[in-house]
C-alpha positions in Angstrom: -30.6 -157.3 -129.9 -30.3 -160.5 -127.9 -33.1 -162.8 -126.9 -30.7 -165.6 -126.0 -28.3 -164.0 -123.5 -28.4 -165.0 -119.8 -27.4 -161.7 -118.3 -27.0 -163.1 -114.8 -24.5 -165.6 -116.2 -22.7 -162.9 -118.1 -22.3 -160.9 -114.9 -21.1 -164.0 -113.0 -18.5 -164.7 -115.8 -17.3 -161.1 -115.5 -16.8 -161.7 -111.7 -19.7 -159.4 -110.8 -22.6 -159.8 -108.4 -25.9 -159.5 -110.2 -27.4 -156.4 -108.7 -30.7 -155.1 -110.0 -29.1 -152.0 -111.6 -26.3 -153.9 -113.3 -28.7 -156.5 -114.6 -31.2 -154.0 -115.9 -28.5 -152.0 -117.7 -27.2 -155.1 -119.4 -30.8 -156.0 -120.4 -31.4 -152.5 -121.8 -28.2 -152.5 -123.8 -28.6 -156.1 -124.9 -32.2 -155.6 -125.9 -31.5 -152.7 -128.2 -31.1 -153.2 -131.9 -28.4 -150.5 -131.9 -25.7 -149.2 -129.6 -27.0 -146.7 -127.0 -25.6 -143.6 -125.5 -25.2 -143.4 -121.8 -28.1 -140.8 -121.8 -30.3 -143.3 -123.7 -29.5 -146.0 -121.1 -30.3 -143.6 -118.3 -33.6 -142.5 -119.8 -34.7 -146.2 -120.3 -33.6 -147.1 -116.8 -35.5 -144.1 -115.3 -38.7 -145.4 -116.8 -38.3 -148.4 -114.5 -36.8 -146.8 -111.3 -35.3 -143.7 -109.9 -31.5 -143.8 -110.3 -28.7 -141.3 -110.1 -27.0 -140.4 -113.4 -23.5 -141.0 -111.9 -24.5 -144.5 -110.8 -25.4 -145.3 -114.4 -22.1 -144.0 -115.7 -20.2 -145.9 -113.1 -22.0 -149.2 -113.9 -21.4 -148.7 -117.7 -17.7 -148.1 -117.0 -17.6 -151.2 -114.8 -19.3 -153.4 -117.4 -16.8 -152.1 -120.1 -13.9 -152.8 -117.7 -15.2 -156.3 -117.2 -15.6 -156.7 -121.0 -19.3 -157.3 -120.8 -20.1 -154.1 -122.8 -18.1 -152.4 -125.6 -17.7 -148.7 -125.6 -18.0 -147.8 -129.2 -16.5 -144.5 -130.5 -19.0 -142.4 -132.5 -18.3 -139.8 -135.1 -19.7 -137.1 -132.8 -17.0 -137.6 -130.2 -19.3 -139.4 -127.9 -19.6 -143.1 -127.0 -22.3 -145.7 -127.6 -22.6 -149.0 -125.6 -23.3 -152.4 -127.0 -22.8 -156.0 -125.8 -19.2 -157.1 -126.0 -18.4 -160.1 -128.2 -19.3 -163.3 -126.4 -20.4 -166.8 -127.4 -23.6 -165.5 -128.9 -22.3 -162.3 -130.4 -19.5 -161.9 -133.0 -17.5 -158.7 -133.3 -19.1 -156.6 -135.9 -18.7 -153.2 -137.7 -21.0 -150.2 -137.1 -22.4 -147.5 -139.3 -22.6 -143.9 -138.0 -24.9 -141.4 -139.6 -23.0 -138.0 -139.7 -26.3 -136.1 -140.0 -28.7 -137.6 -137.4 -26.1 -139.3 -135.1 -27.7 -142.7 -135.2 -25.5 -145.7 -135.0 -26.4 -149.1 -136.4 -24.9 -152.6 -136.0 -23.8 -154.2 -139.3 -23.7 -157.8 -140.2 -20.4 -159.3 -139.1 -19.8 -160.8 -142.6 -20.4 -157.4 -144.4 -16.7 -156.5 -144.0 -14.3 -159.5 -144.1 -11.4 -158.6 -141.9 -8.8 -161.3 -141.1 -7.0 -160.2 -138.0 -4.5 -163.1 -137.9 -1.9 -161.6 -140.3 -2.0 -158.4 -138.1 -1.6 -160.4 -134.9 1.4 -162.3 -136.4 3.2 -159.2 -137.6 2.2 -156.7 -134.8 4.7 -156.7 -131.9 2.1 -155.9 -129.3 -1.1 -157.4 -128.0 -4.4 -156.5 -129.9 -7.3 -156.4 -127.4 -10.0 -154.9 -129.6 -10.6 -153.8 -133.2 -13.4 -151.3 -134.0 -14.6 -150.7 -137.5 -17.0 -147.8 -138.1 -18.3 -146.6 -141.4 -19.5 -143.0 -141.5 -22.0 -141.6 -143.9 -25.7 -140.8 -144.3 -28.3 -143.3 -143.3 -31.3 -144.1 -145.6 -33.7 -141.9 -143.6 -31.4 -138.9 -144.0 -30.9 -139.6 -147.7 -34.6 -139.8 -148.2 -35.1 -136.5 -146.3 -32.7 -134.9 -148.7 -34.5 -136.4 -151.7 -31.5 -138.6 -152.6 -32.4 -142.3 -152.6 -29.6 -144.9 -152.5 -29.3 -147.0 -155.6 
């Protein structure tokens, strides 16, 4: 969740005009404590205004293309959307609950991953690294009567 981002400036840096729908979608995704599905973004946006589903999907894809949002692969073969790394947001791993489907952002320091040796040895260009841990979240463990130690 970002309280510090200037979404108008992010759009400008991405070479995009700040339209009401683009700005609102960035605010919805940036204001969430976890990555959101396109359906969740659409539902939140429709609370504010009437908008076509296809328009939301196109804007999400545009914001990913301009590297303002990340499209994060989930264990259920769907995608979630979160703010792309920028001056205020470090790249970070995610946890995906295989039972309830919720995805959480994890602290960037939780998994130390030094990409520099890979960049030196890999013959191509690395644009993005995604680290996702899959398992059962605390709520699902509690529902099953299994408390994490």
